[in-house]
C-alpha positions in Angstrom: 21.3 13.4 29.6 20.6 17.1 29.8 18.1 19.2 28.0 20.4 20.0 25.0 21.0 16.3 24.4 17.3 15.7 24.6 16.6 18.3 22.0 19.2 16.9 19.8 17.4 13.6 19.8 14.3 15.5 18.9 12.2 12.4 19.6 8.5 12.9 18.6 8.7 16.6 19.1 5.8 18.7 17.8 6.3 20.7 14.7 6.5 24.4 15.1 4.3 25.4 12.1 1.0 27.3 12.8 -2.3 25.7 12.1 -4.4 27.0 9.2 -7.4 29.2 10.0 -10.5 27.0 9.6 -14.1 27.7 8.8 -16.5 27.0 11.7 -16.4 23.2 12.2 -18.7 20.9 14.0 -16.8 19.9 17.2 -15.7 16.3 17.6 -18.1 14.0 19.3 -17.3 12.6 22.7 -15.9 9.1 22.5 -17.8 6.1 23.6 -17.2 5.7 27.3 -14.7 3.1 28.4 -15.9 0.0 30.0 -17.4 0.5 33.5 -14.5 0.9 35.9 -14.2 -1.7 38.6 -15.0 -0.9 42.1 -13.6 0.5 44.2 -12.4 3.3 42.0 -8.9 4.5 42.6 -8.1 6.8 45.5 -5.0 8.6 44.2 -4.8 11.0 47.1 -3.9 7.9 49.2 -1.2 6.7 46.8 2.5 7.0 48.0 5.0 6.0 45.3 8.6 5.9 44.6 10.7 5.0 41.5 13.0 2.0 41.9 15.9 1.8 39.4 15.9 -1.5 37.5 18.6 -1.1 34.9 20.5 1.6 33.0 20.4 0.9 29.2 21.4 2.6 26.0 18.4 4.7 24.8 15.6 2.4 25.9 12.4 3.0 23.9 9.9 0.2 24.5 9.2 -2.6 26.8 7.3 -5.9 26.5 6.9 -9.2 28.4 6.7 -12.7 27.0 3.9 -15.0 28.3 5.4 -17.5 30.8 8.6 -15.6 31.2 9.4 -13.2 34.1 12.0 -11.2 32.2 11.4 -7.7 31.0 12.3 -7.2 27.3 13.4 -3.8 26.2 14.0 -2.4 22.7 16.9 0.1 22.5 16.8 2.8 19.9 20.1 1.7 18.6 18.7 -1.7 17.5 19.2 -4.1 20.3 16.6 -6.1 22.3 17.8 -6.9 25.8 16.3 -9.0 28.6 16.3 -7.7 32.2 16.0 -10.4 34.9 16.0 -10.5 38.7 18.7 -8.4 40.2 19.0 -6.2 37.1 20.9 -8.7 35.0 20.9 -7.5 31.4 21.4 -9.8 28.4 21.2 -9.0 24.8 18.8 -11.3 22.9 18.7 -9.7 19.4 20.9 -7.2 17.6 19.7 -5.2 14.6 22.2 -2.5 15.2 23.6 -2.3 11.6 20.1 -2.2 10.0 18.3 0.6 11.8 18.4 4.3 10.8 19.6 6.6 13.5 17.5 9.7 12.9 15.9 11.5 15.8 12.6 9.7 15.5 14.0 6.5 14.0 15.5 3.3 15.2 14.2 0.2 16.9 10.8 1.6 18.0 8.7 -1.2 19.3 8.4 -4.9 20.1 5.7 -7.4 21.1 5.4 -11.1 21.9 2.7 -13.3 20.4 0.1 -14.5 22.9 1.2 -18.1 22.4 4.8 -17.1 23.2 6.1 -18.5 20.0 7.2 -15.3 18.2 8.8 -11.9 18.7 7.8 -9.0 16.5 9.9 -5.9 16.1 9.1 -2.5 14.5 12.0 -0.5 13.2 13.0 2.1 10.6 15.5 0.7 8.1 18.5 2.5 6.6 16.2 4.2 4.1 13.9 5.4 6.9 11.0 3.1 6.0 9.0 1.1 8.6 9.6 -2.6 8.8 7.9 -5.2 11.0 9.7 -8.5 11.3 9.0 -11.7 13.0 11.4 -14.0 14.8 10.6 -17.5 16.1 11.4 -18.2 19.8 13.0 -21.5 21.0 14.1 -22.8 24.3 17.4 -21.0 23.6 15.8 -17.7 22.8 15.3 -15.7 19.6 16.2 -17.7 16.4 17.8 -15.2 14.0 17.6 -17.7 11.2 13.8 -17.7 11.4 13.5 -14.0 10.5 10.5 -13.1 8.3 9.2 -9.8 7.0 5.6 -9.2 8.0 4.9 -5.6 6.8 6.8 -2.8 5.1 5.5 0.8 4.9 7.3 3.6 2.9 7.9 6.7 5.0 7.9 10.0 3.1 9.6 11.9 5.9 11.9 11.0 8.8 9.5 11.8 11.6 6.1 10.6 12.8 6.9 6.9 12.4 4.7 5.7 15.2 6.5 2.4 15.9 4.6 0.8 18.8 3.3 -2.8 18.7 0.8 -4.5 21.0 -1.4 -7.6 20.9 -5.0 -7.0 21.8 -7.2 -9.2 23.9 -8.6 -10.5 20.6 -5.1 -12.0 19.8 -4.5 -9.6 16.9 -1.5 -7.3 16.5 -2.2 -3.6 16.6 0.3 -1.4 14.7 0.3 2.4 15.2 1.6 4.5 12.3 2.1 8.2 12.2 0.9 10.4 9.4 4.2 10.2 7.4 5.8 13.2 9.0 6.9 16.8 8.1 4.3 19.1 9.8 0.6 19.6 9.4 0.1 16.3 7.5 1.0 17.9 4.1 -0.1 14.8 2.1 -3.4 14.4 4.1 -2.6 10.8 5.0 -4.4 10.6 8.3 -7.8 11.0 6.7 -7.0 9.0 3.6 -8.3 5.4 3.8 -6.1 4.5 0.9 -2.9 4.7 2.9 -1.7 3.0 6.1 -0.2 6.2 7.4 -1.9 8.0 10.2 -3.7 4.9 11.2 -4.1 2.1 13.8 -3.8 -1.2 12.0 -5.2 -4.6 13.2 -3.7 -7.7 11.6 -3.0 -11.4 12.2 0.8 -11.4 11.7 1.0 -15.0 10.5 1.5 -15.4 6.7 -1.5 -15.1 4.4 -2.0 -16.1 0.8 -0.7 -12.9 -0.8 0.7 -11.0 2.2 3.1 -11.6 5.0 0.0 -11.3 7.3 -3.7 -12.0 7.4 -6.6 -9.5 7.5 -9.2 -10.1 10.3 -12.5 -10.6 8.6 -14.3 -8.1 11.0 -12.0 -5.2 10.4 -14.2 -2.1 9.7 -13.1 -1.3 6.2 -12.6 -4.8 4.7 -15.5 -4.3 2.2 -15.0 -0.6 1.4 -13.7 0.0 -2.1 -10.4 1.9 -2.1 -9.8 1.5 1.6 -6.9 -0.5 3.1 -8.4 -3.5 4.9 -5.7 -3.4 7.6 -7.1 -0.2 9.0 -8.7 -0.3 12.4 -8.9 3.4 13.2 -7.8 6.6 11.5 -7.1 10.3 12.1 -3.9 9.9 14.1 -0.9 12.1 14.0 1.7 10.0 15.8 0.3 7.4 18.2 3.3 7.2 20.5 2.5 4.4 22.9 -0.9 2.8 23.4 -2.0 0.0 25.6 -5.0 -2.3 26.4 -6.4 -2.2 29.9 -5.7 -5.7 31.1 -8.9 -5.9 33.0 -11.5 -4.2 30.7 -9.8 -4.5 27.2 -10.2 -0.8 26.5 -7.6 0.7 24.1 -5.8 3.9 25.3 -3.9 5.9 22.8 -1.5 8.8 23.4 -1.3 10.8 20.2 1.4 13.5 19.8 0.1 16.9 18.8 1.3 19.5 16.4 1.8 22.9 18.1 -1.1 23.4 20.5 -2.6 20.2 22.0 -1.5 16.7 23.1 -4.3 14.2 23.3 -5.3 10.9 24.8 -8.0 8.8 23.1 -9.9 5.8 24.4 -11.6 3.1 22.4 -14.0 1.0 24.4 -13.4 -2.8 24.3 -16.7 -3.5 22.6 -15.9 -1.1 19.7 -16.2 -2.5 16.2 -13.4 -0.2 15.0 -13.5 2.5 12.4 -13.2 5.5 14.8 -11.8 8.7 13.3 -9.8 10.6 15.9 -9.8 13.7 13.9 -6.3 14.7 12.8 -5.7 16.8 10.7 -9.1 18.4 10.9 -8.7 18.6 14.7 -5.6 18.8 16.9 -7.0 17.4 20.1 -10.3 19.3 20.8 -9.3 22.3 18.7 -10.0 22.8 14.9 -6.8 22.6 12.9 -7.6 22.5 9.1 -10.7 21.9 7.0 -12.5 19.9 5.8 -14.0 18.8 9.0 -15.5 15.2 8.9 -18.8 15.0 10.8 -17.9 11.7 12.5 -14.7 12.5 14.4 -14.2 11.3 17.9 -12.7 13.7 20.4 -10.1 12.8 23.1 -11.0 12.0 26.7 -8.2 14.4 27.7 -6.1 16.9 25.9 -3.7 19.6 27.2 -1.7 22.6 26.0 1.9 23.7 26.0 1.9 24.7 29.6 1.8 21.0 30.6 4.1 19.6 27.9 4.7 19.1 24.2 4.9 15.4 23.5 2.4 13.0 25.2 3.8 9.6 26.3 0.9 7.2 26.5 0.9 4.8 29.4 -1.2 2.1 31.1 -4.2 1.7 33.3 -2.7 0.5 36.6 -3.8 -3.1 37.5 -1.1 -4.2 39.8 -1.5 -5.0 43.5 1.5 -3.2 45.0 -0.2 0.2 45.0 -4.0 -0.5 45.6 -4.9 3.2 45.6 -3.9 3.5 42.0 -5.9 0.6 40.6 -8.0 1.8 37.7 -6.1 5.0 37.1 -4.5 5.7 33.7 -0.9 6.8 34.2 0.9 8.8 31.4 3.5 11.5 31.0 5.2 13.9 28.6 8.7 14.0 27.1 9.1 17.7 28.0 7.4 17.6 31.5 8.9 15.2 34.0 5.8 15.0 36.2 3.9 11.7 35.9 0.2 12.2 35.7 -3.0 10.2 35.7 -6.6 10.2 34.6 -8.9 9.0 37.4 -12.3 7.7 36.5 -15.2 9.6 37.9 -19.0 10.0 37.3 -18.3 12.9 34.8 -15.5 11.2 32.9 -11.9 11.6 34.2 -10.1 13.8 36.7 -6.6 14.9 35.8 -4.1 14.6 38.7 -0.4 14.5 39.2 1.1 11.4 40.8 4.0 12.9 42.7 6.8 11.1 40.7 9.1 12.6 38.1 11.1 11.1 35.2 13.3 13.2 33.0 13.3 12.4 29.2 10.4 9.9 29.6 9.7 8.0 26.4 7.7 4.9 27.4 5.8 2.9 30.0 5.8 -0.8 30.4 3.8 -3.4 32.3 4.9 -6.7 33.7 3.0 -9.9 34.1 1.7 -8.8 37.5 0.4 -5.5 36.2 3.1 -3.4 37.8 4.3 -0.4 35.8 7.7 0.6 34.5 9.0 3.9 33.2 11.7 4.3 30.5 13.9 7.3 30.1 15.7 7.8 26.7 18.7 8.9 28.9 19.1 5.3 30.0 17.3 4.5 33.3 14.5 2.0 33.6 12.4 2.4 36.7 9.7 0.4 38.5 6.8 2.2 40.1 6.7 1.0 43.7 4.9 1.9 46.9 6.6 4.8 48.7 
């Protein structure tokens, strides 16, 4: 798929509007440091890598693994979940093709398996463009379509910035990333409004509750605040397109797509009690965007401008064994820049480096049971990162 086709998809692209001129704000504070990196720290200069094709799919967008299962499960934008097994054998396990909207930032956007391996959760935009998270029970035969249950529905005012990723944290709860509702510049100020789920990271127990299709963890940060949605774990996000938990430390890494100037990566330390405000739309990355400027915003650990890309693709901290020199480095990319990059822990924070691998039209990373990483291109290829 060439550049024109990529632009036609328009997936997650930053809006072209200019930011408002703000009054002088207080800069966002530095985030709490991630958990102490294990020793030895990565030696990326020694890393030699190559990309091994695993499968060629129809617009793959997200990948997940099921506990106790060595298959790779991939969500295709068109509504199908497929399983990739040894030798690249591909089998469809779920088809929602007639139920998902096909707009540029819509479709089947995310999937996750429960820690007990009993349920599959999917996140998609329906034919009206609204976010739906559904649950399917898993049996020895696979996904049981008759067990389908709606967990959460969120109305989307515009067609873009749907977020869509799903991930279970080390605490066993489901984390749901939602964009600010779309358009450009967060016109409804959703990201800073605790009364809406838009522009937030949610944390829920997806099993049925008394009055909802899910339960609220009692230690969520806004459970007792009047007027705040109790599902909220963090706020101030524009479009959290791919986030992951470090499988060794439990730190949460978030790639948040920028507006017109900065792409950002945020980190929430594993011991956090939640409630972080990542700044949008007061700040775009480390730059002021639009007043008012809350005093408690948390700045990114890394942000970059348009010379390096226009749509950050959040990745994973590498914890595999095939490429020891990369252990502990956070790998990420950008839809508009094929170079795969990494943040390497150092005494002063993180060093930004290029890995030496390239993927055109990158839209997602995945991690298998052994900690090895995979890269998904919306053009079809799924690659495994291997020693070179």
